[in-house]
C-alpha positions as CSV (number, residue, x, y, z in Angstrom):
1,X,84.6,80.1,73.2
2,X,84.1,80.2,69.8
3,X,86.0,83.7,69.3
4,X,89.0,81.9,70.9
5,X,89.0,80.2,67.4
6,X,88.4,83.6,65.5
7,X,91.2,84.0,62.7
8,X,92.8,80.6,62.9
9,X,92.7,77.7,60.2
10,X,90.5,74.7,60.8
11,X,91.8,70.9,60.1
12,X,89.2,68.1,60.0
13,X,90.2,64.6,59.4
14,X,87.4,61.6,59.2
15,X,88.6,58.0,60.0
16,X,86.5,54.9,60.1
17,X,87.6,54.0,63.5
18,X,86.8,56.0,66.6
19,X,90.1,54.5,68.7
20,X,92.7,55.0,65.7
21,X,91.2,58.9,65.8
22,X,92.2,59.3,69.2
23,X,95.5,58.0,68.0
24,X,96.0,60.3,65.2
25,X,94.8,63.6,67.4
26,X,97.2,62.4,69.9
27,X,100.2,62.7,67.1
28,X,98.6,65.8,66.1
29,X,99.1,67.4,68.7
30,X,102.5,66.5,69.6
31,X,103.7,67.8,66.3
32,X,102.6,70.5,66.1
33,X,100.6,73.9,68.3
34,X,97.4,72.8,67.5
35,X,94.1,73.0,69.7
36,X,91.8,69.9,69.1
37,X,88.3,71.5,68.6
38,X,85.7,69.0,68.4
39,X,86.1,65.1,67.9
40,X,82.8,63.8,66.9
41,X,80.9,60.2,66.5
42,X,79.9,59.3,63.1
43,X,76.3,58.4,63.9
44,X,76.4,55.9,60.9
45,X,79.5,54.1,61.7
46,X,82.3,53.3,64.1
47,X,84.3,56.3,62.9
48,X,85.0,59.9,64.3
49,X,85.8,63.3,62.7
50,X,88.7,65.6,64.5
51,X,88.4,69.2,63.8
52,X,91.6,71.0,65.1
53,X,92.9,74.9,64.8
54,X,96.2,76.5,64.7
55,X,98.2,78.4,62.3
56,X,98.2,77.2,58.4
57,X,101.9,75.8,59.2
58,X,100.9,74.1,62.6
59,X,97.5,72.7,61.2
60,X,99.4,71.5,57.9
61,X,102.3,69.9,60.0
62,X,99.3,68.4,62.6
63,X,97.5,67.0,59.8
64,X,100.3,65.1,58.3
65,X,101.2,63.6,61.9
66,X,97.8,62.7,62.1
67,X,97.3,60.9,58.6
68,X,100.6,59.3,58.7
69,X,99.8,58.2,62.0
70,X,96.0,56.7,61.0
71,X,96.9,55.2,57.9
72,X,98.2,51.5,59.2
73,X,95.5,51.9,61.8
74,X,92.1,53.0,59.5
75,X,90.6,53.9,56.8
76,X,91.2,57.7,56.1
77,X,87.7,59.0,54.8
78,X,88.4,62.3,54.2
79,X,90.4,65.2,55.3
80,X,90.8,68.8,54.6
81,X,92.7,72.1,55.5
82,X,90.6,75.7,55.6
83,X,93.2,78.5,55.5
84,X,90.9,81.2,56.3
85,X,86.9,79.7,57.8
86,X,84.2,82.3,56.6
87,X,82.0,83.6,58.9
88,X,79.3,81.5,57.2
89,X,82.1,78.6,57.4
90,X,82.6,79.0,61.1
91,X,78.4,79.0,62.0
92,X,78.2,75.6,60.0
93,X,81.4,74.2,62.1
94,X,80.0,75.3,65.5
95,X,76.1,73.7,64.1
96,X,78.0,70.5,64.2
97,X,79.9,70.5,67.1
98,X,78.2,68.3,69.8
99,X,75.6,67.1,67.8
């Protein structure tokens, strides 16, 4: 499964509302050709983190749509895009999924 993301950029955003994460990831998926890799609930609060994969341009477009959609609904805790994740980063990302 992890191999399907090899060579893809990753976009990660975290909101303080899990519900808002689903609204934002829906907007992201509709805005650009990205794959949603994971949605991880924050164990310490009601928030969640979304990881999406695709080309750099598609992840950028999806991130813009997600953040624009999330802004009136939730606090944006953090967000970033990694254009070319290293193998060590890929390993760390895989370790956090389903934890």
